[in-house]
C-alpha positions in Angstrom: 96.5 90.8 122.1 94.7 90.1 125.4 96.8 86.9 126.0 100.1 88.8 125.2 99.2 91.6 127.6 98.3 89.2 130.4 101.9 87.8 130.2 103.1 91.2 131.3 101.4 90.9 134.7 104.0 88.4 135.9 106.8 90.9 135.7 104.8 93.9 136.6 105.8 94.1 140.3 109.5 93.5 139.9 112.2 96.1 140.4 110.0 98.7 141.8 110.0 100.8 145.0 107.3 101.8 147.5 106.5 104.4 150.2 104.2 104.2 153.2 103.3 106.2 156.3 100.7 107.7 158.5 99.1 111.2 158.2 98.2 113.0 161.4 96.7 116.3 162.5 99.3 118.5 164.3 96.4 119.9 166.5 95.8 116.8 168.5 97.9 114.1 166.7 94.8 112.3 165.6 94.7 110.3 162.4 93.5 112.1 159.3 91.4 109.8 157.1 90.6 110.7 153.4 93.8 112.7 152.9 95.1 112.6 149.3 98.7 111.3 148.9 100.1 111.8 145.4 103.5 110.9 144.0 104.8 113.1 141.0 107.7 113.0 138.6 109.9 115.9 139.4 110.8 116.5 135.8 107.4 117.4 134.5 105.1 117.2 137.6 103.1 114.4 136.1 101.2 112.3 138.6 102.4 108.7 138.9 100.1 107.3 141.5 97.9 108.5 144.4 95.8 107.1 147.3 93.3 108.2 149.9 94.3 107.5 153.5 92.4 105.0 155.5 90.5 105.7 158.7 93.8 105.3 160.6 95.5 107.8 158.3 97.6 105.1 156.7 98.8 104.9 153.1 101.1 102.7 151.0 102.0 103.3 147.4 103.8 100.5 145.6 105.2 100.0 142.1 107.1 103.3 142.0 110.0 103.7 139.5 113.6 103.5 140.7 116.3 106.0 139.9 113.8 108.7 139.0 113.6 112.0 140.9 110.1 112.2 142.5 108.2 114.2 145.1 105.3 113.4 147.4 102.3 115.7 148.1 99.9 115.2 151.0 96.8 117.4 151.1 93.6 117.6 153.1 90.8 120.1 153.3 91.5 122.7 156.0 95.2 121.8 156.2 98.4 123.1 154.6 99.8 120.6 152.1 103.0 118.7 152.8 105.5 118.3 149.9 108.9 116.4 150.0 111.4 115.2 147.4 111.9 111.4 147.0 114.5 109.2 145.3 114.3 105.5 145.2 117.0 103.0 144.0 117.9 99.4 144.4 119.6 100.1 147.8 116.8 102.2 149.1 113.6 101.0 147.5 111.3 101.6 150.4 110.7 104.8 152.3 108.6 104.9 155.5 107.1 108.1 156.9 106.2 107.3 160.5 104.3 110.6 161.1 103.3 113.2 158.6 101.8 116.1 160.7 99.6 118.4 158.6 99.4 122.0 160.0 95.9 123.5 160.2 95.3 126.2 157.5 94.4 129.3 159.6 94.3 131.5 156.6 97.5 133.3 157.6 100.4 133.4 155.1 103.4 131.8 156.7 105.7 132.1 153.7 105.7 132.3 150.0 104.7 129.0 148.5 104.9 127.9 144.8 102.0 125.5 143.9 103.5 122.9 141.6 100.9 120.2 141.7 97.2 119.4 141.8 95.9 116.3 143.6 94.0 114.2 141.1 91.5 113.0 143.7 90.4 114.6 147.0 87.7 114.0 149.6 85.6 117.0 150.6 83.3 116.0 153.4 81.0 113.2 151.9 81.9 114.2 148.3 84.6 112.7 146.2 86.1 115.2 143.8 88.1 114.3 140.7 90.4 117.2 139.6 91.0 117.0 135.8 94.0 119.4 136.1 95.8 116.7 138.1 95.5 114.1 135.4 98.0 114.2 132.6 95.9 114.5 129.5 95.4 116.8 126.6 93.1 119.7 127.5 90.9 119.0 124.5 90.1 115.4 125.7 86.6 114.9 127.0 85.3 114.0 130.4 85.0 110.3 129.5 88.8 110.1 129.0 89.4 111.7 132.4 87.3 109.1 134.1 89.1 106.3 132.3 92.3 107.4 133.9 90.9 107.8 137.4 91.5 105.0 139.9 88.4 103.6 141.5 86.3 104.5 138.4 85.2 101.7 136.1 83.3 102.1 132.8 81.7 98.7 131.9 80.9 97.3 128.5 77.2 98.3 128.8 78.5 102.0 129.3 77.5 102.0 132.9 79.9 103.6 135.4 80.8 102.6 138.9 82.9 104.5 141.5 84.4 102.4 144.3 82.0 99.7 143.3 78.8 101.8 143.4 76.9 102.3 140.2 76.3 105.9 139.2 72.6 106.3 138.3 72.5 110.1 137.4 74.8 112.6 135.8 74.4 116.4 136.2 76.3 119.4 134.9 76.5 122.2 137.5 73.8 120.4 139.5 71.2 120.1 136.7 70.5 117.5 134.1 72.4 118.2 130.9 70.1 118.2 127.8 68.5 114.8 127.8 70.2 113.7 131.0 72.2 110.9 129.3 75.7 110.0 130.2 77.0 110.3 126.7 75.8 113.8 126.1 78.0 115.2 129.0 80.9 112.7 129.1 81.6 112.6 125.3 81.4 116.4 124.6 82.6 118.4 127.6 86.4 118.9 127.3 88.9 118.8 130.1 89.8 122.5 129.9 86.1 123.4 130.6 85.8 121.3 133.8 86.7 122.5 137.2 86.0 119.2 139.0 83.9 116.1 138.8 82.0 115.4 142.0 80.6 112.0 143.1 78.1 112.0 146.0 74.9 110.4 147.2 71.7 112.3 146.4 69.2 112.0 149.2 65.6 112.2 148.2 63.7 113.4 151.3 60.3 112.8 149.6 60.7 109.1 149.9 61.4 108.5 153.6 61.8 110.2 156.9 65.0 111.7 158.2 66.1 108.7 160.3 66.0 106.5 157.1 67.9 109.0 155.0 70.3 106.4 153.6 67.7 103.9 152.4 67.1 105.0 148.8 70.0 107.2 148.1 71.3 107.5 144.6 74.9 107.8 143.5 75.2 111.0 141.4 78.1 112.4 139.3 78.1 116.2 138.9 80.5 117.9 136.4 81.2 121.3 137.7 82.3 123.7 134.9 84.7 126.5 135.3 82.9 129.9 135.8 84.0 131.2 132.4 83.0 128.0 130.6 79.3 127.8 131.6 78.1 128.8 128.2 79.0 127.4 124.8 78.0 125.1 122.0 79.0 121.9 120.3 77.6 119.9 117.4 78.1 117.7 114.3 77.8 118.2 110.6 78.1 115.0 108.6 77.8 113.9 105.0 78.2 110.4 103.7 77.9 108.5 100.4 78.6 105.0 99.3 77.8 102.0 97.1 74.5 100.2 97.1 72.6 103.5 96.9 73.6 104.5 100.4 73.9 108.1 101.4 73.2 110.2 104.5 73.5 113.6 106.1 73.3 114.8 109.7 73.3 118.1 111.4 73.0 118.6 115.2 73.8 121.5 117.5 73.6 121.8 121.2 73.8 125.3 122.9 73.9 125.8 126.6 74.4 128.4 129.4 73.8 128.4 133.1 70.0 128.1 132.9 69.2 126.9 129.3 69.9 123.9 127.1 68.8 124.1 123.4 69.3 121.3 121.0 68.6 121.1 117.2 68.9 118.1 115.0 68.1 117.0 111.4 69.3 113.9 109.5 68.5 111.7 106.5 69.9 108.4 105.4 69.1 105.3 103.4 69.7 102.7 106.0 68.6 102.3 109.6 71.8 103.2 111.5 73.4 106.2 113.1 75.6 107.9 110.6 79.3 107.3 110.9 78.7 104.6 113.6 79.2 100.9 113.4 77.7 99.7 116.7 74.0 100.3 115.8 74.4 97.9 112.9 75.7 95.2 115.2 73.0 95.8 117.8 70.2 95.7 115.3 71.1 92.6 113.4 67.8 92.2 111.6 68.0 95.5 109.6 66.7 95.8 106.1 67.2 98.5 103.6 65.2 101.6 104.3 65.1 105.4 103.8 64.4 107.6 106.8 64.7 111.2 108.0 64.3 113.0 111.3 64.3 116.5 112.6 63.7 117.9 116.1 64.3 120.6 118.6 64.6 120.3 122.4 64.6 122.9 125.2 65.5 122.6 128.9 65.0 125.8 130.9 65.7 126.4 134.6 63.9 129.3 136.4 66.3 129.6 139.3 69.8 130.8 139.3 71.3 128.5 141.9 71.5 124.7 141.3 69.9 123.2 144.4 68.3 119.7 144.4 65.7 120.9 147.0 64.8 124.1 145.3 64.3 123.8 141.6 61.9 125.0 138.9 62.4 123.8 135.4 60.7 123.2 132.0 61.6 120.7 129.4 60.1 120.7 125.9 60.6 118.8 122.7 59.3 118.7 119.1 60.2 115.8 116.9 59.2 114.7 113.3 60.3 111.7 111.4 59.6 109.7 108.4 60.8 106.3 107.1 60.2 103.8 104.3 61.2 100.2 105.2 61.2 97.0 103.1 61.9 93.5 104.3 62.0 89.9 103.1 61.2 87.3 105.7 61.2 83.5 105.5 59.7 81.4 108.3 59.5 77.7 109.1 57.1 76.3 111.7 57.0 72.7 112.8 54.1 71.2 114.9 54.3 67.7 116.3 50.9 66.2 117.1 51.2 62.6 118.3 52.8 60.7 115.4 51.9 63.4 112.9 54.3 66.2 112.0 53.2 69.4 110.3 55.7 71.8 108.7 54.6 75.2 107.5 57.0 77.1 105.2 56.3 80.8 104.7 57.9 83.2 102.3 56.9 86.9 102.2 57.8 90.5 102.0 56.7 93.7 103.6 56.7 97.4 102.7 55.8 100.1 105.2 55.8 103.9 105.4 55.5 106.1 108.5 55.2 109.8 109.2 55.3 110.7 112.9 55.1 114.0 114.8 55.4 114.4 118.6 55.3 117.3 121.0 56.2 117.0 124.7 56.4 119.4 127.6 57.4 118.8 131.3 57.4 121.1 134.3 59.1 120.3 137.6 59.0 122.3 140.9 60.7 121.3 144.1 60.9 122.9 147.5 62.3 121.6 150.8 59.2 119.5 151.6 57.1 119.6 148.5 57.6 118.3 145.0 55.3 118.7 141.9 55.8 117.4 138.4 53.6 117.2 135.3 54.2 116.0 131.8 52.0 116.5 128.7 52.6 114.9 125.3 50.9 114.7 121.9 51.7 112.4 118.9 50.2 112.1 115.4 51.0 109.3 113.0 50.2 108.5 109.4 51.2 105.1 108.1 50.7 102.7 105.2 51.8 99.1 104.7 51.6 96.3 102.2 52.6 92.7 102.6 52.3 89.3 100.9 53.0 85.8 102.3 52.8 82.4 100.7 52.5 79.4 103.1 52.8 75.8 102.2 52.0 73.1 104.8 53.4 69.5 104.7 52.3 66.5 106.7 55.2 64.2 107.8 57.5 66.2 105.6 56.3 64.5 102.4 52.5 64.9 102.0 51.4 68.3 100.7 48.6 69.2 103.1 47.6 72.8 102.2 48.8 76.0 100.7 47.7 79.6 101.1 48.3 83.1 99.8 47.6 86.2 101.9 48.0 89.8 100.8 47.0 93.0 102.6 47.2 96.8 102.2 46.5 99.2 105.1 46.4 103.0 105.6 45.9 104.5 109.0 46.1 107.8 110.9 46.1 108.3 114.6 46.3 110.8 117.5 47.5 110.2 121.0 47.4 112.6 123.9 48.7 112.0 127.5 49.0 113.9 130.7 50.6 112.6 133.9 52.3 113.8 137.0 52.8 113.5 140.7 52.7 115.6 143.9 54.3 114.9 147.3 54.3 116.8 150.6 56.6 115.1 153.2 58.0 116.5 156.4 61.7 116.0 156.9 61.5 116.7 160.7 60.0 114.5 163.4 57.1 116.6 164.6 53.7 115.4 165.9 51.9 116.8 162.8 54.4 115.5 160.3 53.1 115.6 156.7 53.4 112.4 154.6 51.1 112.6 151.5 51.7 111.8 147.8 49.6 111.5 144.7 50.1 110.4 141.2 47.8 110.9 138.2 47.6 110.1 134.5 45.2 110.6 131.6 45.5 109.4 128.0 43.3 109.5 125.0 43.9 108.1 121.5 42.0 107.6 118.3 42.8 105.8 115.1 41.1 105.4 111.7 42.3 102.8 109.3 41.3 101.4 105.9 42.6 98.0 104.8 42.0 95.5 102.1 42.8 91.8 102.6 42.8 89.0 100.1 43.3 85.3 101.2 43.1 82.0 99.4 43.4 78.7 101.2 43.5 75.3 99.6 43.3 72.0 101.6 45.0 69.3 99.6 44.7 66.2 101.8 41.8 64.4 103.3 38.8 66.7 103.0 39.4 68.9 99.9 38.1 72.4 100.0 39.1 75.9 99.0 38.5 79.0 101.1 38.7 82.4 99.4 37.8 85.8 100.6 38.4 89.4 99.5 37.6 91.8 102.3 37.6 95.5 103.2 37.8 96.9 106.7 37.0 100.5 107.8 37.8 100.8 111.5 37.6 103.7 113.9 39.0 103.1 117.4 39.2 105.4 120.4 40.4 104.8 123.9 40.4 106.7 127.2 42.6 105.7 130.1 43.1 107.3 133.5 44.6 106.5 136.9 44.8 108.2 140.3 47.0 107.0 143.2 46.7 108.4 146.7 49.1 107.6 149.6 48.9 108.9 153.1 51.8 107.7 155.4 51.0 109.8 158.6 48.2 107.6 160.0 50.2 106.8 163.1 50.7 110.5 164.0 47.1 111.3 163.2 45.5 108.6 165.3 48.0 108.0 168.1 49.6 111.5 168.4 52.6 111.1 170.8 52.4 107.3 171.1 55.1 105.8 168.8 53.4 102.4 168.4 56.8 100.7 168.6 57.9 102.9 165.7 55.6 101.0 163.3 54.5 103.4 160.5 50.9 103.1 159.3 49.5 104.4 156.1 46.5 104.3 153.8 46.6 104.0 150.0 44.2 103.8 147.1 44.9 103.3 143.4 42.1 103.4 140.8 42.5 102.7 137.1 40.0 103.2 134.3 40.3 102.0 130.8 37.6 102.5 128.1 37.7 101.6 124.4 35.2 102.1 121.6 35.4 100.4 118.2 33.3 101.1 115.1 34.1 98.4 112.5 32.5 98.2 109.0 33.5 95.0 107.3 32.6 94.3 103.6 33.1 91.1 101.6 33.4 91.0 97.8 30.8 88.8 96.1 32.5 86.4 93.7 29.6 86.7 91.2 28.7 90.5 91.2 32.2 91.6 92.3 30.6 94.1 94.6 31.5 94.6 98.3 28.5 93.9 100.7 28.4 94.5 104.4 29.2 91.5 106.6 26.6 91.6 109.5 28.5 89.1 111.6 31.7 91.2 111.8 30.4 94.8 111.4 29.7 96.2 114.9 29.8 99.1 117.2 31.2 98.2 120.6 32.5 99.8 123.8 34.2 98.3 126.8 34.7 100.0 130.3 37.1 98.5 132.9 37.7 99.7 136.5 40.5 98.3 138.6 40.5 99.7 142.2 43.0 98.7 145.0 42.5 100.0 148.5 45.2 99.1 151.1 46.3 99.5 154.7 50.1 99.6 155.0 52.3 98.7 158.0 56.1 99.3 158.0 58.8 98.8 160.6 62.5 99.8 160.2 65.5 98.7 162.2 68.5 100.9 161.6 72.0 101.2 163.0 74.7 103.7 162.0 78.2 104.4 163.1 79.5 107.6 161.6 82.3 107.0 159.0 82.1 103.2 159.5 78.9 101.5 158.4 75.2 101.8 158.1 72.7 98.9 158.4 69.0 98.9 157.7 66.3 96.2 157.9 62.8 97.1 156.7 59.6 94.9 157.0 56.4 96.0 155.3 53.0 94.7 154.3 50.1 96.2 152.4 46.7 94.6 153.0 44.8 95.3 149.8 41.4 94.6 148.4 41.1 94.6 144.6 37.8 95.4 142.8 37.4 94.6 139.1 34.5 96.0 137.1 33.9 95.3 133.4 31.0 96.5 131.2 30.6 95.6 127.5 28.0 97.2 125.2 27.8 96.1 121.6 25.4 96.0 118.6 26.2 92.2 118.6 23.7 91.4 121.4 25.6 88.3 122.7 28.5 90.6 123.8 26.3 92.8 126.1 27.7 91.7 129.4 28.7 93.2 132.8 31.0 91.6 135.4 32.1 92.4 138.9 34.9 90.6 140.8 36.4 91.1 144.3 39.7 89.7 145.6 42.0 90.0 148.6 45.5 90.8 147.1 48.1 91.6 149.7 51.7 92.5 149.1 54.6 92.1 151.6 58.3 92.5 151.7 61.5 92.4 153.8 64.7 94.2 152.8 68.3 94.3 154.2 70.9 96.9 153.4 74.5 97.1 154.6 77.0 99.7 153.6 80.5 100.0 154.9 82.9 102.9 154.3 85.8 101.5 152.4 84.1 98.1 152.4 81.3 96.1 150.8 77.7 97.1 150.0 75.1 94.4 150.4 71.4 94.6 149.4 68.8 91.8 149.8 65.1 91.9 149.5 62.3 89.3 149.5 58.8 90.3 148.2 55.4 88.7 147.6 52.6 90.2 145.6 49.2 89.0 144.4 47.0 90.4 141.6 43.8 89.4 139.8 43.0 89.6 136.1 39.5 89.3 134.7 38.9 87.4 131.5 38.3 89.6 128.4 35.2 89.8 126.4 37.1 88.2 123.5 37.8 85.2 125.7 34.2 85.0 127.0 32.3 85.9 123.8 34.6 86.2 120.8 33.5 87.4 117.4 33.6 84.4 115.0 35.0 85.0 111.6 33.8 82.1 109.5 36.0 83.1 106.5 39.3 84.1 108.0 39.2 81.7 111.0 37.9 78.7 109.1 41.3 77.0 109.4 42.0 78.1 113.0 38.7 78.5 114.9 38.4 79.9 118.4 35.4 79.3 120.7 34.7 81.4 123.8 33.7 80.3 127.3 31.2 82.4 129.3 32.0 80.5 132.5 35.6 81.5 132.7 36.8 82.7 136.2 39.3 85.4 136.9 43.0 84.6 137.0 44.8 85.1 140.3 48.6 85.3 140.4 50.9 85.0 143.4 54.5 86.2 142.7 57.5 85.8 144.9 60.8 87.5 144.2 64.3 87.4 145.8 67.1 89.8 144.9 70.7 89.9 146.2 73.5 92.3 145.2 77.1 92.7 146.4 79.8 95.1 145.3 83.2 95.9 146.8 84.1 99.4 147.9 87.8 99.1 148.6 88.6 102.7 147.9 91.2 104.2 145.5 94.0 102.0 146.7 92.1 98.9 145.3 93.2 97.7 141.9 90.0 95.9 141.2 86.3 96.4 141.3 83.7 93.7 141.2 80.0 93.3 141.7 77.5 90.5 141.6 73.7 90.3 141.6 71.4 87.3 141.9 67.6 87.2 141.4 65.0 84.5 141.6 61.3 84.5 141.0 58.4 82.1 141.3 54.8 82.6 140.1 51.8 80.4 140.7 48.5 80.9 138.9 45.0 80.0 140.2 42.3 79.6 137.6 44.7 80.0 134.8 43.2 80.6 131.3 44.4 78.2 128.7 42.9 76.4 125.7 41.7 73.0 124.7 42.7 72.4 121.0 41.3 69.9 118.6 43.3 69.3 115.4 42.0 68.0 112.1 43.9 65.9 109.5 45.2 68.9 107.7 46.7 70.6 110.7 43.7 72.9 111.1 42.5 73.5 114.7 39.6 74.5 116.9 40.5 76.0 120.3 38.2 76.4 123.4 39.1 78.7 126.3 39.1 76.9 129.6 40.2 77.4 133.3 43.0 75.2 134.5 44.8 74.8 137.9 47.2 77.3 136.5 50.8 77.7 135.2 53.8 77.5 137.5 56.8 79.7 136.4 60.3 79.8 137.8 63.2 82.1 136.8 66.6 82.8 138.1 69.4 85.2 137.0 73.0 85.9 137.8 75.2 88.9 136.8 78.8 89.3 137.8 81.5 91.7 136.7 85.2 92.2 137.5 87.4 95.1 136.5 91.2 95.0 137.0 93.3 98.1 136.8 97.1 98.2 136.2 98.9 101.5 136.0 102.0 103.1 134.5 102.2 101.1 131.3 103.7 102.5 128.1 102.8 101.3 124.6 105.7 101.9 122.1 105.9 101.4 118.4 109.3 102.1 116.7 110.5 102.1 113.1 113.3 99.7 112.4 114.8 98.9 109.0 111.6 99.7 107.0 109.3 97.4 109.0 107.4 97.9 112.2 108.6 96.3 115.4 106.2 96.9 118.2 106.4 96.0 121.9 104.6 96.6 125.2 106.7 97.8 128.1 106.0 98.6 131.7 107.9 101.7 132.9 109.4 99.9 135.9 109.5 96.5 134.4 112.2 94.3 132.9 111.6 94.9 129.2 109.4 93.4 126.5 107.7 90.1 126.5 105.8 90.4 123.2 106.4 91.8 119.7 104.8 91.9 116.3 105.8 92.8 112.7 103.9 94.6 110.0 104.5 96.8 107.0 103.4 100.1 108.6 106.2 102.5 109.7 105.5 104.5 112.9 107.4 106.0 115.8 105.0 106.6 118.8 105.3 106.3 122.6 102.2 106.8 124.7 102.1 106.8 128.5 98.9 105.3 129.9 97.4 106.0 133.3 95.4 102.8 133.5 95.2 99.5 131.7 91.8 98.0 132.3 90.8 94.3 132.1 87.1 93.5 132.5 85.3 90.2 132.8 81.5 90.0 132.6 79.0 87.2 132.9 75.2 87.3 132.8 72.8 84.4 132.6 69.2 83.6 133.3 67.2 80.4 133.3 63.4 80.1 133.3 60.9 77.3 133.3 57.1 77.2 133.0 54.8 74.2 133.5 51.1 73.9 133.2 48.2 71.8 131.9 46.9 71.8 128.4 44.3 69.7 126.5 45.1 68.4 122.9 42.6 66.3 121.1 40.8 65.6 124.4 43.9 64.4 126.2 45.1 66.2 129.4 48.8 66.9 128.9 51.4 68.8 130.9 53.6 71.1 129.0 57.0 72.4 130.1 59.0 75.2 128.4 62.6 75.8 129.5 64.7 78.7 128.3 68.3 79.6 129.1 70.7 82.5 128.1 74.3 82.9 128.9 76.6 85.8 128.1 80.3 86.0 128.6 82.6 89.0 127.8 86.2 89.8 128.3 87.8 93.1 127.3 91.0 95.1 127.5 91.3 98.9 127.3 94.4 101.0 127.2 92.8 104.4 127.1 93.8 106.3 124.0 95.5 103.4 122.4 93.6 100.2 122.0 90.3 98.6 123.0 89.6 94.9 122.5 86.6 92.8 123.5 85.3 89.3 122.9 81.7 88.4 123.7 80.0 85.0 123.6 76.3 84.4 124.0 74.5 81.0 124.2 70.8 80.7 124.3 68.3 77.9 123.9 64.8 76.7 124.5 63.4 73.2 125.3 59.7 72.4 125.1 57.9 69.1 125.8 54.5 67.7 126.4 53.8 64.6 128.4 50.8 62.8 129.9 48.1 61.4 127.7 50.3 60.4 124.8 53.9 59.2 124.9 54.5 60.0 121.2 54.8 63.8 121.7 58.4 64.6 120.7 60.3 67.3 122.7 61.3 70.4 120.6 64.6 72.2 121.0 66.4 75.3 119.7 69.9 76.5 120.3 71.7 79.7 119.3 75.4 80.7 119.5 76.7 84.1 118.8 80.4 85.2 119.0 81.3 88.8 118.7 84.8 90.3 118.6 85.6 94.0 118.4 89.0 95.7 118.2 89.7 99.5 118.0 93.2 100.7 117.5 94.0 104.4 118.1 97.6 104.6 117.0 98.9 106.9 115.8 97.1 109.7 117.6 93.9 111.0 115.9 93.7 107.8 113.7 91.2 105.0 114.5 91.0 101.6 113.0 88.0 99.5 114.0 86.9 95.9 113.2 83.7 94.1 114.3 83.3 90.4 113.7 80.2 88.4 114.5 79.6 84.7 114.0 76.2 83.1 114.7 74.9 79.6 114.6 71.3 78.5 115.0 69.9 75.0 115.4 66.2 74.6 115.3 63.4 73.0 113.4 65.2 71.0 110.8 68.1 70.1 113.1 70.4 71.6 110.4 72.4 74.6 111.7 72.0 78.0 110.0 75.4 79.8 110.1 76.4 83.2 109.1 79.3 85.6 109.6 79.1 89.4 109.6 82.3 91.5 109.4 82.4 95.3 109.5 85.4 97.6 109.5 86.2 101.3 109.4 89.1 103.7 109.5 88.9 107.3 110.5 91.2 110.3 111.0 90.5 113.4 113.0 92.3 116.7 112.4 93.8 119.1 113.3 95.8 117.2 115.9 94.7 119.0 119.1 91.3 120.4 118.3 89.9 117.5 116.2 87.4 119.7 114.4 87.1 117.4 111.3 87.0 113.7 110.7 87.1 111.6 107.6 86.0 108.0 107.7 85.9 105.0 105.3 83.5 102.2 106.3 82.7 98.8 104.8 79.7 96.8 106.1 78.9 93.1 105.7 82.3 92.4 104.0 81.5 88.7 103.5 77.9 89.3 102.3 76.3 86.9 104.9 74.4 89.2 107.2 71.0 87.9 108.1 68.8 87.7 111.2 67.7 84.3 112.5 65.2 84.0 115.3 64.1 80.6 116.8 61.8 79.6 119.6 59.8 76.7 120.8 56.5 76.4 122.7 54.8 73.2 123.5 54.7 71.1 120.4 55.6 74.0 118.1 59.0 75.3 116.9 59.3 78.4 114.7 62.4 79.7 112.9 62.3 83.0 111.0 65.1 84.4 108.8 65.2 88.0 107.7 67.4 89.4 104.9 70.0 91.8 106.4 72.0 94.6 105.0 73.9 93.9 101.8 77.7 94.6 101.4 78.4 98.3 100.8 81.2 100.9 101.3 80.7 104.4 102.7 82.8 107.5 102.8 81.9 110.0 105.6 83.1 113.5 106.2 82.3 115.2 109.6 82.8 118.7 111.0 82.5 119.3 114.8 81.8 123.0 115.6 82.4 123.7 119.3 83.1 126.5 121.6 83.2 126.5 125.4 83.2 129.9 127.1 84.1 133.2 125.5 81.3 135.1 123.8 79.2 132.0 122.8 75.5 132.9 122.6 
């Protein structure tokens, strides 16, 4: 379908007309930028195309139909609109308006005027406004469909939205977050008839910087302004489904809103881990297993002020949520380790069963004034869980000799509580005065405790070289508690405080301090079962009562210089250079009933951070951002690296030995980021963006291990300091969105079979056709046909020293990921996308022994999706995924997953009900494969996926916008 549609582009611009001209102010004959020029069909006043005038007031609209009565409308805030009839034919296919003088709107009525049209897009000051009434679309269609038909707006495959190349980061309804603040909640539910306009502007957060740097960290925001009589209402979903393979489900959700309050209610139950009635979650979570789960919750968002003002807000958000699930899984794993000329292969087969009951309660309060901001968030969560698992592992040496086998089973029950409190406060002056305020603080406190009871049984048999059997049956009763807290203080007005009127070359100075505390206490009672008496006796080497306290404090002196140049309505350029001279103090105290773990350590480091950033933003032009940063941080060795607890039973096959002389690790990290996006305005038929990032990290006193292997593949590891690991990574993301307008998709019945074609309204006919056994007669006009091309890729490499069997080796691990996607979307008719991902890892060791064989994994995944929405209210969807994994045995693991569904919404206009038939895993091959390599080890795991099943779903969508909704 994509190839056929691309063939249409060659004939798209033929046999069409155009108009152009310049819009001026009648007051002083100056050019009027940002005026809206719209061309309408005279027959039904439907908009054909529109543009925003340039800085010189110029416009040019091409690809207009010939021999069709038209009229042009030119509008601008504060001026009387200009309207004139048009008619283009082969003899006169271009009309030029040398001067269109708009008369200032003085508020006086000059004559009776009949308003026939609404401009789809207007510019009001620095705000772009989309007028849904000016877009030909059913009134019941939602905001998302309005955006899909608006030029300059692109919705990407990852659901992100860009307007004129700039990514929208927040969405509001009437100036406030709507329910959870997600894009989908507002865009997929609010209908066109309830929306007065959609505004796009830059939100300026004055708490981050001074007034002269107002553009530095601005955020592009989309605000959906509802009509005054539609600012209260409700919408929701009631769904029931049943199917084969014991699958069933039910879902009820309701969202109620008015000008100051959002209330949401939800409850659902189902037998598989997916959103009811949706196919995408199954594709995104390819490692799913059969499970039962249920959830229920309530959320409340309350605003305490009537007017919506970003700089004057008081609001409360609250949520209660309870969920339960039962999950079962079957997992198979193969691990290959190459040690010199010896190859060990571990084959594991196992299953797991888990249950979880979780309850959470959260509350958030926000208050904002002109110069002050305060926010606090409190949450509580309680969990009860149980799990059981069994795994059988067989180990082979050189693929033929049976080296060992083991069986491990465990059962665990636990209960836990978690509490957290965090927030921030800022007081920042927005005016340049000698006593300017510039202070901010952040704080957080969290506490948690857990009690668990578990029983573990393990049997290990060594079958080669030294023959021994290791068997233990053990019980654990463990009580854990942890307390964490942090306090960050930042004062940015040091220059004004010390130097008063002296500007110190406009170099800002500040002080900052950030202190973190983490404390943990563990009470472990471990008992082993005696093989003779069959009684459990206390294990004195593992039973212990221990506590750990850590303090990480950073004190810094910050310097910052900003160079900025702005030309109104043209461009803005900013360069910022900063450095933070920090000292880092690490304190660690360990107290334990195991005397060898009673230790206290103190470390001091100089850990500065620096950065330089460049920002360039041009009106109707590109946006460029670059920054280069350096940061350093220290990490102290843990007590388990210095003095680990030795488990002679469980760790007999893989022993770990501590090192009390370990030094702290010091990391130096360098990052470079670059992004570019076009901002060609609404006359541009394409939108593109690209971003590149690169990072490098160098360790000093890295903590690694020296490993000694025995003949059965068992090992003993010793912690050591090394010169450190070097890590490099790079990533590239690029996207291109092409928009072509005025296409019509037609399907007509002819002689009992379907003959379908794709036409362009001003084109030369059809270049493609298809036949099928379905009879339809449909013709849909489309505002935009959208082609998108996306690429994202990243590459990383790490290299460092490692000791194996006394030899100093250098290991190197490389990883790479590539993702390609192409899609076509004719809104309301068809959506097609093809995605390809390629990933792989390479690992090798070299140095002391030349016999170490490099390890490698490769993964290929191809996904194709097609959604057809013809005839109207009917949807047919297909999702196809092919995966191929090459790893430990050099033999590819391949599988295909194919899902499909068909749905019908009725009645035709309101779409209050929907019936859907779905089939999942049609070919019965769905499984999850995960492969990775590290050093001399490669691991591949395969999880059983969802089995084939059919499902019937019935849905009801209660909704009301405006009226007497309460």
